[in-house]
N, C-alpha and C positions, 0 to 999 in steps of 0.2 A: 401578435404571438411570443409567447415565450420560448427558450428554446429548450427542447430534451437534455435534462442531465440522467447521471447514473450514479449514486452512491457506493463508493467503492472503499477497501481498505488496502493500502500499498505497503507492502512489506518491502524495505530496500536497506541497503546498505551505504555509508557514506564513502567517497573515493578516498578519504584522508585517514578511515579509522576500519577496524573491522568489525564495529558493534552493528547489531541489526535493530531498525527503527522501523515503526507504522505511523500511517497517518490514515484517518479517514478522513475522505473529502468528495464532493459531487463534481464531476466532469463532464464537459459538452458531449453530444453524441453529434456524429454527422448526419446528412441526409441519407445515410445507409444503415443507420444506428450501430455505427462505429464508435467507440469510446476516443475520444482524444485527451491524450495527455500530454498539456503544454510544455514546451522546451524550457521555460524556467524553474518548473516544478523540477524535471529529469536532470537539470544540469548538477554536476557533482555527484549524483546517485547512479548504484548499480541496483535495478529494480529486480529482485527476488522473486515478487506474486504479486496479481493483482486478486482480490478477495470480493466477492459480492456482498455489500452493505459493511455493517459493522462487523468486526470481528473480534473477540475475544481470545487472546493468546494464552495459553496455560503453560507451556512449555515451548521453547526453542534453543538453537543451536546454544549450547554453553551454560544453559541452564540447568539446573539438577530437582530433581523432585525428592524431598526429603520424609521418607515414610515414617511412622510414629513405629517405635521399640515396643 
């Protein structure tokens, strides 16, 4: 029997810089249906958000939307 997984996009900052990053990955679920993010993934990161599925971010902190004039 295969383990249940959930596909999520994790938005995070690395502990040694201020840039924001994102990574889409599938993580295992425990017997209660809770998602388990392994310590080796979390190491060196501050997780800002965990979003269901694959997320396409169009604007984030520090980004500027430039409108046409």
